[in-house]
N, C-alpha and C positions, 0 to 999 in steps of 0.2 A: 302451072306456074304463071304468074303475071309478068307480062313484058311491058316495060315502060318505054314509051317513045320520047323523043327529045322534047316535044311540046308538053307531054304530061309532067316531066321533071321540071320544066320551066314554070308551069302553072302551079305546081305544088310549092316551088321555091318562092314564087310571087305571093301566094296566099300566106305562107309562113312569114315572109318579110312584112306584109301589110298587117298581119295580126300582131307581130312584135312591135311595129311602129305605133299601132293603136294603143297597146298596153303601156308603152313607154310614155306616150303623150298624156294618157290619163294619170299616170304616176306623177309626172311633172306637174300637171295641173293641180292635183291633190296636195302636193307639197307646197305649192305657191299660195294656196288658199289661206287667207288670213282669218283669224278668229281671236276673240278675247278669252283667255283661259278662265277668267272670272265668271263667264256665262255658261261654262260647261258643267254637265251633270253626268253621273253614271247611273243608268237605269239597271237595276238588278232584278231579273225576272226568274221565277222558279215555276217550272211546269207551265209556262206560257202566261202567268199572271205576274203583275208588278209586285215585287216583294218590298223593294225600297228604292228610293231615288236619293242619291247622295251628291251634294255639291262638291266640286273638286277644288274650289278656291279656299276652302278652310284648311285647318291644320291637319296633322297626321292623325289617322284613326284606323281602328281595326274593326271589321264587320264579320261576325260569325254567323253562318247560315246553318242552322240545325233543322233539317226537314226530314220528312219520312223517306226521302230519296238518298240522303247522305249528309255529310258534314263538309263544309267549305269555309275557308277563311280568306277574306279579301283585305288588302291594306291600301288605304288612300294616302298618298303623299306626293309632293312635288307636282301638283296639278294633274294627277293621273291616278290610276288604280292598277293593282296587280293581284293575281290569285297566289297566295303564299302557302296554302295548305288545302288538300283535297283527299278524301278517303276513297276515291275511285281507283280502280286497278292500274291504269296506265299513266295517270296524272298528266295527260296531255294539256289540260287547261293551265297547269302551272308552267308549262313550257312555252305558252303563248306570250309570256312576258308582260312588261309594263305597257299600258295603253294610255294615251293622253290626247288623241286627236278625234274629232267628230267621226262617227261611223266605224270606229275601230271596235272590235268585239273580243270577248273571252267566252268560250263555250265549254261547259263540262256536261257532256251528253249523258253519262250514267246518272248524275245527280240532278239533271234537268235544270241546270243553271246557265243563264244567258246574261252577260253583262255587256252593255253598249254605251258608248260615249255619245251624248246628244247635246244640242244647244238648248239651254235654259229649261229643261224638264223633260217629261215623257212625251211621246208622240201624240197622245190624245189631246194635249193642249194646242197642238199645231194642226191637227187634222180637222178639215172642214166637214168631213163625213161624206164627201162626194167622191165617188170612184171614177166616174166618167160622165161626159156629156153626150147625149144622143140627139141628132137632128132628124 
């Protein structure tokens, strides 16, 4: 059986406190980040490949994904997107709710669908192709 000394307990408490503070700080920073909803897009990927990129500043629309992996229905409205139907067993992607901020995602693992909110298009348009610099 493990015996914790007073210093061990204090160290664990300090690490938990620092980790919690770091998470709260990043949550606050993310909520303060300003962005123009008109520049946001939802990139819809199926099996790792871009299926469709949808502007979120338009009107309401429904997107049906019929692939070899399954059937999903996405609804675009109010400058965001939500999974409204999925034929996967647990329907976790439908429980992820409405997303409208950059870097928020909806994932349907059985149907291999990945939806991400990005600024102005897919990542390939912003990617310089450089992974790292070496000296």
